[in-house]
N, C-alpha and C positions, 0 to 999 in steps of 0.2 A: 616287246614287240615293235616293228619299226611302221610308222606311219608317215608318211609323208604328207606337210599340208599346204592345201590348195590353198591359192589367193582367196577362194570365195569365202575362205573364213575368218578374213579380217574384216568384214564389213557384210551388214544383211541384204540382201542381191535377189534376184530371180530364184539364181541355183540354190539359194540357202532356203530360200522360202519354201521353195519346190519340195527340199527333201525334209521338211518340219515333219511331216507324219511319221518317215522313220525316224526319226526321233523317239517318238515314241515309243520305240523298242528300248530303247537305252535307257530311258526312265521306268519302264514297267523293271526293267533287268535291276537296276539301282533299287526301286522300289521293295522287291523282294528280296533283295543282298541283305538290307536293313534288318530285317528279321532274322537272320542267321545267327546261331547260336554263337557267344562269342567265349574263347576261351581264355583264361587267366594264367600269366605264367610267374613262376616267381621271381625271377630275374626282372629288373626293372627295363622300360622299354620306351623309347624314342622313335617316332617312325616320321621321315622326312619325306612327304611326296606331294604331286600337285593334280590339280585336277583340270588344268589347261595342257594339251597332249602336247608334252615332249620338250625341251630348252628352257628350263624354269630353274636351274642351278641347284638344283636338290643335291647333286654329289658333292659340292663346293660346301653347302652349308652342313651335309654330313659331317664333313671332315672337320669345319670347326666347331661345331660342337664339340665332336672328340678332342681336337686341341685344348677346347674352355674345359672340358670335363674330366680327361684322362688322369689329372691329378688329384682329384678325388673321388673317381671312381675306377673299375676295373672294367677297361671298356671293350668289345668286341661289337665289327661291323657286319651287319647282316646284309647280304644282298640274293635276291632270287636270282637262281641260274638259269639267265638265258642266253642263247646259245650267241646271240650278236652283240651282248655286251658285256666282253671278255676286255676290255679296254678301261670300262668303270670298275670292274671288279681289281683289276692289274693298278689302277690308281689307289682304289683303298689300300691293298697292301702295303704301298708306300709309305703309310700314315698310319698303320696297326694292325692289328690278326682281322682276318674273314672268314666267316662259314658263307658258304653258298650251295642250296640245295634245293633241288626242283619246288621244295614246300619250305615256305618261310617257317612253318613251325618245326619242321625236322632240323633248322639249322637253331633253333630259339630251344629244343630241349637238348640239343649236343651243349649250347654255352650253359645250361642249367646243370647240365652231366657232368662237366669238368670240373666245375666249380672253382675255377680261375677266373671269372667274369661275374660282374654284378650288374653291369648296365649293358643292353643291347641297342646300338642304333642302328636303324633300317634306312637302309636308302630304298626309296620307295616302297610302297604297301599299301596307301591309304583307300583303296579299292579293297584292300582283301579285308573282309568287314567280319570274319569270323576271329579275329584277334582283338583284344582290349589291348588298346595301348596307354600307358602313363601318362605321354606325351605324345600331342600328333600336330605337325604344322604341314602345310598347306605352302606351296611356292607359286609365285610367280614372275615372271621375268617385266620389269617395269616398262619397257618398249610394246611389247606385244601386248600386253594387259590380257583382258578376256575374247579378245577379239570381238565377233559379234554375238558373243555372251550364248550363243545356241548349242545344244547338246550335239553330238558326233551322231549322224555324219553330217547334220546341216552345218554345225562347228566345232569350234576345238574342244568344246567342256565334256569332261568326262561324268561329271556331275553338275547339278543345278548350283549355281551360286550360293542357294540357299543352304547347301550342306554345310558351309562354312562354319555357320552355327556350333556343328557338334565335334570341330577342330580347336585345340587349344589356342594356335597362334597362328598368323599371316605372316609369311615373310616376302618382302619385294625386294626381289634383287638384279642390279642393272645400275649402268648410268644414268639411265634418262630421269628426271625428278615426273613424277606421274602423279599431277593432284586430283585429277579426274578419276581415275582407278582406285588410289587410297580412299576418296568421298564413297565410292560405290561398292568397295569391300568392306569399309567402315560401319555400312548397314546390318551386316553378317557377322561382322567380328570385331571385335573391341581390342584386342592384342594383335597389335600390326608392327611388324618389325622392318628395317632398311638395312639392306648393305651393298657394296660396292665391289668391283674388282680392280683390287691392285698387282702389281706385279711384283715378285721376288727374286726376279733374277736379270733384272734390266739392264743393269751396267753391264753385263756381255756382250750386249750390242754396238755397234758403231752406227748409230743413228743417220749418218751423212751417206751411206749408203741407199741403196735403190732395192726394193724387195719383193718378190712372191710369196704371197701367202695361200695355203691351199688348207681344207679343212672340211671333216665328215661330222658336224657334231649338231645338236637340236636348235641350235641359233645363232648361225654363222655371222649374223648381224653384230651381237655383241660382241665377237671375236675382234670384228673389224674394228668394232667403238674404242676397246682397249687399245688397238694399235693406232687409231687416230691421235687416241689421247697420250698417249708416248713419243705422239711425234716420227712413224715409222713412214718413210715414202713409200707407199705403195704402187707400183708400176700394174702387176698383173693378178688376177687370182682367179682361183678354180675351188669352187664350193660342190661337196659331193652329198649324199644322202646320209642321214645320223645313222653312226656306228656304221661308215662304209668299210669293206674288206678290202683294203688298196691292191690293186694288181703290180705286178713287177713293170709292166709295160706302162700304167699310168703314171707312175713315179718316175721312169725312165723318161717320160715325155715330158715332165715337170721340169727336171732339171736338164735336160735339153734347153727348152724354153728360157729357163734360167741363164744357162750358160750363152745361148745367143746372145742374149738383152743384158749380160752382165750382171746379173740380178744373186742378190740374196735368198736362199729358199726357207721361210719361216711358217711352223703350225702349232697345233693346240698341243699340250702335253698329253692329251687323251690318244689324239690322233697320232701321234709319234711313238704310244705305247702300240701301235698296231701295228707298226712299221717291224718288219724282220731286220736284223745285224745288218745286212749290206745296202738297205734301202734306207738305213739312217743316217749313213755317211753323207756331208755336204748339207744335212737339215739340221736346224736349229727348231727349239720350239720355246715360246712365252711360257713362264709359270707362273699362272697364277691364283690366288687365294680370296678368300672374300673378307672384305672389312665391313665388321657389322658397326652399325651405328648406335651408339650407345650401350656397349659391350657391355657394361655392368649391369646396367637395366634386365638384358636379356640372361646373364647369369643368374642372375637373383631370380628371372622368372624360372627358368630352366629347377635349379635347385629347392625352390619351394615347391616342385611337384613331385619332387622325386623321392 
């Protein structure tokens, strides 16, 4: 589901306060979902999700958890089949096997029946209260934090922060050190881990060049932070909605502007995977991964619960 985050979600204001009565609907839905009967599966499960709408690094963390555990377990990624999230499924496929069905339970049953896998890592799914997960992790972006702290539509939260007590851990992903966010989340969950983004292909770029970047991801600011961290000289930028399906004329226009201004074009790996073969020409992508701080502690945390 694609949701464009309005600016008023960042802080409490007249618009957000006016919408609070409508957030009661979200609260009621969540309340009754918590009483849903839960299905248990023989295969071990780790669910990486969020309660903040979009752009929290859950796919990157899903991949990194797979990297940590694939030597000890036979892993499979599970990603619910949303039409506009083909890019994330393709990204996961570069790191392992993926089952993607309209119902996560169908994918879990497939994983069990094949008997090739003993650990399913789900990218998204915390709001699916009909599945009992062995480990559940809620991700936040360290820059966005909790926004105004209100439920949809008054704010960006799918669930109340109090729901964090029901999850195994919380992850803060991103470049910004947000002590205030840590203090808020610590009230609801003691297992908090941190990560930031590092590039794995930075050596291929000549950062003496001038660049134009474009992206259609949930948190474009984090991509810009990464580019600035690696001292890219950014002259122009084009930001599209999350999971944007790029049209030929949009890419042609970007390339035209880059050519006229003698700029190199760079994007994210997820955006690059949404481009057709023709449009990929003369476009590079910054390949990034999460670097988990105190990874040994996190690895121990995972294995103790599996």
